[in-house]
N, C-alpha and C positions, 0 to 999 in steps of 0.2 A: 503494500499500499504506499503510495507516494505520500509526501509530507503535506501536500496541498489537498489530498483527497479527504473528504469529510467522512466521518465515520457513520455507520448505519445508524439510523434513528431508531432505537430500540423501543422507545416509548411510545411510538406509533404502532407497534405490532399488537395485534389482537386475534386470539382464537378462542372460541366459546364452544366446549364439547356439547353435543346433544342440543343443538340449536339450529338456526339458519346457517351456521358455520359448519355443521357436521350432521347430515340427515341422510336417510335411506331412500332410494328411489325405487328400489325392488329388494327382493329377498338376499340378492348378491350383488347389489350396487349401492355404494356409499359416495355421496358427494362431500368433499373436504374443502373448506375455504379458509383463508387467512388474509387479514388485513395488514397492510404496510404503508408507510409514507409514500405518497406519490412520486414515481420515478426515482425511487431511492435504491432499489435492489438491481442488481444485474442478473439475478436468478433465484428460484426457490424450488426446491424438490420436496416431495413428500415421500416418506418411508413407511410401509405399513407391514404388519405381520399377524399371524394367528396368535390371539392372546391365550389360547388354550393350546399352544404349540408343546409337543412333548420334548422338543430339543431345547437345550440350554447352551449357550445364549439362544434367544429366538432368531430364526431366520427372516430378515426384513427384505422387502422388495421395493425398488426405487421408481417413482413416477415424477417426471418434469411437471410442474404446475405451470399454468398459463394465466395471463391477466384477463379475468371475465368481466370486470367493470372497474370504473374509476369515477371519483367525484372531485371536488375542489381540493381536498387534502389527502385523499388516500386512494391506493390501488388495492384491488381485490384479487388474490390468486385463487385459483380452483384446480382441482383434479378429481376424477372419478376413479373409485377403486371397483374394479370388476374381479370378483374373486369368489372361490367356493367356500371361503371362509365366512361365517356370519358372526363371528366374534373377533374384534379387530382391536389391535393397539397400534399406535402410530406416533410419528414425530416429524419436525420439519427440519430442513437444512437451508438457511437463509444466507445469500451470498451478495457481496458488494465489492466488486473488483476482487482484490486479494484478501479482503476481510470475509470471514464466514463464521457461523455459529449454529449449533443445534438449538431447536426450540421445542420444549415439551415441559409438562407439568407447570405451565406458565413461567418458565424460567429460561434463561440463555446459559448454554454450557458448551465446551468443546470435548466433552467427554459424554459417553452414553451411560444408561442407568447401570448396565452390566459391568462388573469389576471383578478383579481376581484377587483371591487370597492365596498366594503361592500357586499352586497347580489347580486350584478349586474355583469354579465360576460361581459368583454370587448373583442369583437372578433378580434383576431390577424391573421385570416387566410391568409391575404395578405402578411404576413411576411414569410411564409413557401415557399420552392421551389414550383414552378408552372409548370404543363403541362397544358396551358390554355384550349385547346380542341384538341382532336384527330380528324383530318379531313381525311377521307379516301383518298381524292385526294393528300394529302401532305405527306402520308407515303411513305418514301424513298424505292425505289425498282427498279428492272431491269426487263425487259420483261422475262417471265417465260421460254421461249425457250433458251435465252441466257445463262441462269444458268447452263445448261448442254451442252453448245456448246463446240466442240473441234475444234479450229480455225487454219487454215493453211494460213499463210501470203505470198502472192505471189508479187514480184516485176516484172510487166508483161513483160518489155523488157528483162529480164534476165531468164525467166523460160522455155518457149518452143515454138517452131514454128511448131513442128509436134509431133507425137507419140514417146515418149522417145527421143527427138531430138531438138537441138537448131541451128539455122543457124549460129550464131556467125558472123553476117554480119551487118555493118552499112548501114543505107539508109536514103534518104531524100524524103519527099513527099510534093507537093504543095497543099495548099487549093485553092478553086475557086478564093478567092480574092488575091492570090499571096503569102500569108504568108507560111513559110516552117516550117514543123514538121520533126524532126529528131529521129531516132532510133540508138542504139548503137550495140545491140547484136542480134536484130531481133525477139524477142519473140512477140507472138500474143495471142489475145482472143481465136482464133481458136486452137492454140497450147495447151491452158489451157484445153478447152473442150475436146481434144482428150486424155488428161491425167487424166481425172476424175476417170477412174477406178483405177489408181495408187493411187490418193489422198484419194479416199473413201475406197480403200482397206486397207490403214494404219489405217482407222477409223475416219478421219476428217469428221465433220459434217457441217462445215462452211468455206467459203473462205472470206479472207480480202485482197482486191486488192488494191495495192498502185495506184495512179491516172490513170485514163483511158481516161480522157478528152483531147481535141486537146491541144497540148502544144509544144513549140519550141525545148525543149531538151529531150533527152532520158528519163529523170526521170519524166517528166510531171507535176512537181510542179510549172511550169511557164505557167499557163493556158491561152490559146488564146480563147477559146470558151467552156463555161460551159454547152452547150446543145448538144454537139456532141462528138463522140467517135474520138480518134486520129487516122488518117488514117494509121499510122505505125503499130498500134495494130489491126486495122480491121474496121469493119463497124458497124453501129447501128444494122443491122440484125445479125452480129456475136454476138454483145453483147446480144441481145434478145435471141438468141438460146443458149448462155451460161446460162443465167439465167433460161430459161425454163428447160433446162437439169438438172441443179442443183436442181430445185424444183421437177422435176420428180423423182429424187433420193431422196427426202426427205432433202436435204441439203439447206443451206442459203448462202447469199452472202452480204457482207458489202463493201462499196465503200468509196474512199478517197475523202473528201471534203477539197479543198484548198481556203479559203475564207479570210484568213488574207492579201494575196497579190495575184497578177496576173501577167501576162506577160506585159512587156512594149509594146507589139503589141496588147494587149487587147483593144477592140474598144473604151473604155471610155478614157483610157490613150492616145491613139493615137490622140483622139479628142482634149484632153488637150495640147498635144504637138504641134498640129497643129494650134489651134485657141487661145491659151493662155487664158488670162482672160475672153475671150468671150465664152469659152466652158461652156456648162451647166453641165459638169461633174467636174468642178474644186473642188466642194465639196466632190467628191468620194475620194480623196487622201490627204495624209499628207504632210505638209511642202513644198509646191510647191513655187518655185521662177520662175518668168518669165524673158525672155523666158525659157521654160523647155529645158534642154539639155539632150541627151541620150549619155553618155560618151562611146566611143569605147574602151577606155583604161581602163582595169580593176582597175588599181591603181587610177584612177581619181574619186573624191568624186561627187556623183550626186547631183543636187540642188533640191532633193525631197527626202522624207523618203521612204526607201525601206526595204525589208525583210533582216535582219542582214546586210551583206555587199554586198548583191547581187543586183548589179545595174540594172539588167534586170527584177527584181521583185518589182515594186513599191507597196508600202503598201496602202491597202485600208482603207479608214475612215469608220470604221464599226459603228460608233456612228451616221452617217448620215442615216436618215430615208428612203431615196430612195435606198441606198445601202442595208439596211436591208430587204426591199420589194423584191428587185431584187433576192437576194440570198434565201429568203425564198421561193420564187417561184422556184428556182433552186432545193432546197431541196425536195420539194414536186412533182417536175416534174419527177424525177427519180423513186421515190416511185410509183407514179400513172401510169406512162407509162410503166416502166420495171419491177415493183414489186420488186425491191431491198429491202433488209431486214434491212438496217441500214446504217450508216454513221460513219466513222472514221473521225475525225476533226482535221485538221493540225493547229499547233501553236495556240491551242484553248485559251490559257491563255493570249494571247496578243490582244484578240477581245472583243469588248464592250458587257457587259452583255445583254442589250436589244437587241442586234443582235441575241444573242442565244435564248432569249425568244421568238423572232418573229420566228426563225428558228424552234425551238422545236414545237411551237404552230402549224406551218404549216405542219411539218413532222408528228406529232402525229395525226393531223386531218386526214391526208391521210392514216395513218396506225398506230393505238396505239401500235402495238407490234414492230415497228421499233426500233432498238436500236441506241443510240447516244453515241459514244465513244470519249472523249476529249483527245487530245495530251497534257497532263500535266505531266511534269517530276517530280514536287515537290509534297508535300501534297496538295490534291485537294479538301479538305473538303468544301471549299467555293463554288466549282462548282458542288457540288453533293446534293444540297438541294431541287432537284425536278423542277428547273426552267431553268436548262441548259442541263446537261449531265446525262445519266443513269450510265456511266461507264468512266474510265479513263485507259490509258495505264500505267501499273504498273511498271514503271522503278525502283522504290524502291525495288521491288522483285529481279530485276536483280542485283542491287547493293549489296544487302546481299548475294546473291549466289556468286558473284564474290569475295567479301571479304572473305567468308568462304572457297570457293573452289579454287580460282585462286591465292590467296595470299600466301606467304611463309609459315606462321604458322597458320594453321587452328585452330579456337577456336569454338568448338561445343557449349559451353555455351553462348558465345557472339552471336552466330547466332541464337540461340534458342530465346534469349532475343529480338533481333531485329525483328524476325518474329512475336513475340508477340506484339511488339510496332506497327508494321505494321498492325496486325489484329485488333487492337483496334483503328485504325485511323478514322474509319467510322462506321455507324450502321451495323449490321451483314449483312443485305440483300445486302447492297452496297458492303461490303467486298468480299462477295460470287460472285458478278458480276464484279469484277475488273479483267482487261485484263492482266494476268501475262505474262511475256515474258523474255527470256534470250537474244534474238537477234532481230534486226530490221534493216531497210535499213539505219538507222542513227548512228549505233554503230559497233566497231569491233567484230568480230564473237567470240562467247564464247569459242569455241575450241582453237582459237588463244590465248586468254587470259589464257587459260590453258596450253599454250605451246605445244599444240598438244596432251596432255595426254587425251586420249578417256575415260578412267575410271573416271576422274574428270568431263568430260562433261556428261557421263551417270548418274553421281550422280546429276548434275543440272537438267537433263531431269526428274529424279525421282521427284525432288522437284517441277518442272514445272507442271508434270502430276498429282501429288497427293496432293499438298497443296490447301488450299481453294483459290477459285477464278476461273476464266475462263482461260484455257490454250491457248497460241498462239505460234506456232512454225513457224519459218521463213524458207522458202524454201530452201532446200539443206542442212539444219542442219543435217538431217537424212542421208545425203550422205557425210558427213564430210567436208563440205566446210569451208575454213578457210580464214582470211583476216583482216588486220589492217587498211588499207587505204580504202577509198571510193571505188576506182576501184576494190579493192579485194574483200570487203565484199559484193558487188553487182555483183560479177562475174556470169558467166552463170551456169546454173543448171548443176551439175556433173552427167549427165545421165550415164556415163560410169563406175561410181563407183560402187563396190559391194554393196549388200543390206543387209550386216550383221547388220549394225546399224538400218536399216528400220525394221528388224525383232524385235529388241529391243523396238523400238517406238511402233510398232503394239502391242506388249505384254503389254506395260504400258497402252496404250489407252484402251484395253480390260479390264484391271484391274480396271481402272478409271470407265469405263461404267458400270461394273458389280457390284462394291462395293461402288461407291461413288455418291451421288446426293446432292442436295441443303440442305437436312436435315442432312447430315453426319457431326458429330462433330469433333473436332480437338483438340489435346492437345500435347505438348512436353512430351516425355517419360524421366523425369528428372533422373530416376534411372539409365539410360543408357548414359546419356550425361556427358562426361567427356573428357578432353584433346581434341582431334581432332574429337571425335565422336559426331554426332548429330543424334537424333532418335525423331520420331513423330508418333502419332497414329491417324487414322481416324476411328471413331466408329459409329455404329448405332445399332438397336435393334438386328439385326442378327448376327454381326461379327465385328471384329476389324482388321484393317490392321495396321500392324507396319513397318516403314520404318527405316532402320539404315544404316548409311554411315559414312566412315572415310577416308578423303583424307591425313591424316598425318601419324604418327608413329603408330606401332601396339599398341592396348590397349585392355586390358581385358574388358569384359562386363559380366553382369549377365546371366545365362542361359536363352535362349529363351523360353523354355518349349515346349509343344506339339503344334507346329505351322506348318503350310504347307508352304513350301518355294516357293513363286510365281516367283522369279527371281533367276537365278543362281548367286551365289556370290563368290564362290571359296574360302571361308573363313573356318578355322578351327572351330570346335564346341566351342562356348563360346567366340570366338574372332572375332574382325573385324580388319583384317590386313590392312596394308597401301595400299590404293587404293581399299579397299573392300566396297561393298555395298549389301544390300539385301532388300527384301520386304517379310514380313511374314504375313500369315493370321491366325487368331485364331477364330475359329468357336464358336458360342454360346455367342458372346458379351464379355465385359470385365470380 
């Protein structure tokens, strides 16, 4: 090592066993990653062996590692171990010029764990990094059908009451026991069914429906009865006909499970309010003070724990075993009786883990291919270990899109690095099963964040449709619905709007289905990324798709070469103008 050569930055090195840095893809395939300072190392090797090896010392095998991703500060090296062994120990050799070191047990050393006392070898295999055993049942994955799903998210009250129409009329309906259910715009399950030609015609293969159970308010997140369809939306027969028609078309349906809280008119909470401490359901709720009051004034603080500040939605005690059993039965009921294909799970990260273990067991016993999607807005690694959810709603994807496309000064390199960090959050199988979105019933419409700039929204749609993960488009985005407040972004479907954007969405979905599957690779095209320009490629054995976009000032880019333009971009050759976007196809691979 020369005098001027800087030493390896050891503080930047990170490896976490049994995490997104070390995970199984199959019973005999392990993916191992390690983080280092960006452009610091000249090489990195992985050594692995059978941790149950009969030999002493263990026989290790060397695999050169490659850079699989990078961000602003770090590079990430990766290697796949394909081996007959399913119990692995391993270590790294890090190199920078003439400097090198082994790395294992979270320490740097120039010696291995095995050492000699005279002629006798002292076995140090327990000191190396360990993957104790690959168990098939514990390999993180999502149901196979979900990996290629194209999801259309419908807020039922706001979508349709007939073919290409919405009544836009509020209504109240009374249940047999006198409780009242309300609608706001009049959307129904039958309205959804009558527009399946429209939905399927755009290319969507799966519906995600916000709550359909009996609820007091139009949004149905204040559930009165978990075993019946809300009468404002229709009947159980309407729901069954919808599911059967979807399945006849080869489509799937996911429903919304609201188990963190319920309505204050839910039978168990009503019993507590009526009987006080004598109620057998006292343990079903948090923070009860007696007598329980139901404050009519929204500014009055209730004497029980509720969801956020919503006094009408008392929080369920999901640590209570009886609550877990009740809702596990609910989860299995809709799978068994109506054959729904999965659950989206509301406020999932506020619910006890044992609740989700019971729920998952019940649902997967009813249908092993049912998908479970948790609403977790932050890093969800702790929830994606095989005992809770298969997937989560990827709000991080939306945030990166927002910061890149809707902010004043787009930075293509920053966006590329943030997408890389997002891609390395979880094991690859789980990343490919995350539910990407740019809009939902809880956030302002992305087109509004872009101040109505349809070109920027189209760039977000390209990212949504072609990046790794499962795409979910919120109803009406394809018809240019805008809105900042809740009343606005949940407004009625704009059936009267022209279908020019619908055609754009159809074309993107067609490209996705034709060229991208669960095995398609992804990488940023760093040679094109500069200033406001972001570019990425999806590649497989047959072809490579390159997407390029620029929401900022005009910026020169290298020649695209002999590529087929799949989307009109209106850009001069060799340039991506302000507001420009394009998707190119190169036949024959990279």
